[in-house]
C-alpha positions in Angstrom: 88.4 119.4 68.8 87.2 123.2 69.1 87.0 125.0 72.7 83.8 126.6 73.5 83.5 128.7 76.6 79.9 129.3 77.9 79.9 131.7 80.6 76.4 132.0 82.6 74.5 133.8 85.2 71.9 134.1 87.0 69.2 133.4 84.3 70.4 130.0 83.6 69.8 128.6 87.2 66.7 130.7 87.2 64.6 128.2 85.5 65.9 125.6 88.1 63.9 127.7 90.6 67.1 129.0 92.0 66.6 132.6 93.9 68.1 135.0 92.0 69.2 138.4 93.1 69.0 141.6 91.1 65.3 140.6 89.6 62.3 142.2 90.8 61.4 140.0 94.1 65.0 138.8 94.0 67.2 138.3 97.2 68.5 142.2 97.5 64.8 143.3 98.1 64.7 141.0 100.7 68.1 141.4 102.3 70.7 144.2 101.4 73.2 143.5 99.7 75.8 145.3 102.0 74.2 142.7 104.8 75.2 139.6 103.4 77.7 140.0 100.7 80.3 142.1 101.9 83.3 141.4 104.2 81.8 144.0 106.4 78.3 143.1 107.0 80.1 139.3 107.7 82.1 141.2 110.5 79.0 142.8 111.7 76.4 140.2 111.8 78.5 137.1 111.2 75.3 135.0 112.5 72.9 136.7 109.9 75.2 135.6 107.2 76.0 132.5 108.2 72.3 131.8 108.3 71.8 133.2 104.7 74.0 130.7 103.4 72.2 127.9 105.0 69.4 128.8 103.5 70.7 129.1 99.8 72.5 125.9 100.6 68.6 123.9 101.4 67.4 125.5 98.6 70.0 123.6 96.2 68.1 120.2 97.6 64.7 121.1 96.5 65.8 122.1 93.2 67.5 120.1 89.9 69.3 121.5 86.8 67.2 122.3 84.5 67.4 121.2 80.1 69.4 124.4 79.9 72.3 122.6 81.8 71.5 119.1 80.7 72.2 120.3 77.1 75.1 122.1 77.7 76.7 118.9 79.7 75.8 117.1 76.1 77.8 119.3 74.2 81.0 118.1 75.6 81.2 114.3 73.5 81.6 117.3 70.5 83.6 120.1 71.7 86.2 120.9 74.8 83.3 123.0 76.7 84.3 124.7 79.9 81.9 126.5 82.1 82.9 129.9 83.5 79.8 130.6 86.0 79.1 133.4 87.8 76.4 131.3 90.1 77.5 129.5 93.3 75.4 126.6 93.0 76.2 123.0 91.7 73.7 122.4 88.9 76.1 122.0 86.3 78.0 120.2 88.0 74.9 117.9 88.8 74.1 117.9 85.3 76.9 116.7 84.3 79.8 119.3 83.5 83.1 118.0 83.8 85.1 121.6 83.6 83.4 124.5 85.6 85.3 127.8 86.8 83.1 129.1 89.6 83.8 133.1 89.7 82.0 134.0 92.9 83.1 130.9 94.7 80.7 127.3 95.7 77.6 127.3 98.0 78.4 124.4 99.3 81.9 124.7 100.5 83.0 126.3 103.5 86.6 128.3 104.6 88.2 130.2 106.6 87.2 133.4 108.2 91.4 134.8 108.6 92.0 133.1 104.9 89.5 132.4 102.8 91.1 131.5 99.7 93.8 129.2 101.3 92.8 126.0 99.5 93.8 124.2 103.1 90.5 125.6 104.5 88.2 125.2 101.6 86.2 121.8 102.8 83.0 120.6 100.3 80.2 120.0 102.9 77.7 116.9 103.2 74.1 118.0 102.7 73.9 116.8 106.1 76.1 119.7 107.5 74.5 122.6 105.3 73.3 124.6 108.3 76.5 125.9 109.5 76.3 126.6 113.1 78.4 129.2 115.2 81.2 128.2 116.8 82.1 125.5 113.9 85.7 126.5 113.1 88.1 125.9 110.6 91.7 124.4 111.3 93.5 127.8 111.8 90.6 128.5 114.6 88.4 130.8 112.9 85.0 130.4 112.4 84.0 128.7 109.3 82.7 131.1 106.5 80.5 130.5 103.0 83.4 130.2 100.7 82.1 132.6 98.4 83.4 136.2 97.1 81.7 138.8 98.5 81.5 142.5 97.0 84.5 144.1 97.8 87.1 140.6 97.8 89.3 139.4 95.1 88.0 137.3 91.9 91.0 134.7 92.2 89.5 132.3 89.3 89.4 135.3 87.3 92.9 135.0 85.7 91.9 131.0 84.7 88.6 132.3 83.0 90.7 134.6 81.1 93.1 131.9 79.7 90.0 130.0 78.8 88.4 133.6 76.4 91.4 133.7 75.0 91.7 130.2 74.2 88.0 130.0 72.9 86.8 128.7 69.0 83.2 129.6 70.1 82.2 132.0 73.3 78.3 131.6 75.1 76.7 134.0 77.1 73.7 132.8 78.9 71.3 134.4 81.2 73.7 137.4 82.8 73.7 141.1 82.5 77.1 141.7 82.0 76.9 144.1 85.1 79.1 142.3 87.4 82.8 143.2 86.8 85.1 141.5 86.0 82.9 139.1 84.8 81.4 140.8 82.7 84.9 142.2 80.9 85.7 138.4 79.6 84.2 139.2 76.1 87.0 141.7 76.0 89.4 138.8 76.6 87.8 136.9 73.3 89.7 136.8 70.0 88.0 139.2 67.4 87.5 136.2 65.3 85.2 133.8 67.7 82.1 133.8 66.9 79.7 135.2 70.2 76.4 134.1 70.7 74.1 135.2 73.8 71.2 133.8 75.0 68.6 136.1 77.0 65.5 136.7 77.0 65.9 139.8 78.0 67.8 142.8 76.4 71.2 143.0 77.5 73.7 145.5 76.3 77.3 144.8 74.9 79.5 147.3 75.1 82.1 145.9 73.7 80.9 147.1 69.8 81.9 142.9 68.3 79.2 141.4 66.0 77.0 138.8 69.0 74.3 136.6 67.6 72.0 137.0 69.4 69.2 134.7 70.8 65.7 135.9 72.8 65.0 132.6 74.0 65.4 131.1 77.9 68.2 129.1 79.2 66.9 125.4 78.0 64.8 127.2 75.0 68.1 128.8 74.0 70.1 126.2 74.7 68.8 123.9 72.4 68.6 126.2 69.3 72.0 126.7 70.0 73.3 123.1 70.1 71.1 122.4 66.8 73.2 125.3 65.1 76.8 124.3 66.3 76.4 120.7 66.0 75.4 121.1 62.4 78.3 124.1 61.8 80.8 121.1 62.6 
């Protein structure tokens, strides 16, 4: 079974109604990145940061996976599928994908403020727990913080993602501007013989110099076209 590796970004979840960060009118225009997505911002005003991610979690309760998510999951009977996502939502999992690597953390999880990457302190929240309060503590006695990789923090899952990129037989990029590193560098680890597909309605600059099959459509429409292509080529 061929190894199909799919890298997804904000454009993957946008059709579900998830608020994006970088687009015009996105979250960064409402909340400066320095305030809500850096360790320094968290130290300066932890309540602001915790409330920001509480609101993002509540947004998850109002949205559903879109057809693009479902089409990715539907490829599992035909390919060994690995999803590497820059998104922190759980829509891939809810659509049925069974192997999802979250590079930037997971919105539905909390962890220790002191040791955020320690598996002993990472906990999945139930929907009724999505409103985290100041004073709610991790087992080490520190304030519970979002299990999110902020700007300036290490990306613990990048080595795992690189391993999958190196083993890919087919590599697909959906809905990401390829501006955020180290995720944007994953393409450099994909073997040169491997076909690469890019699904995005906007123009995306590929700096690797390699040939890329571009499908200039949104995630759902583009995935439908790609699925038909991949199944014909099997």
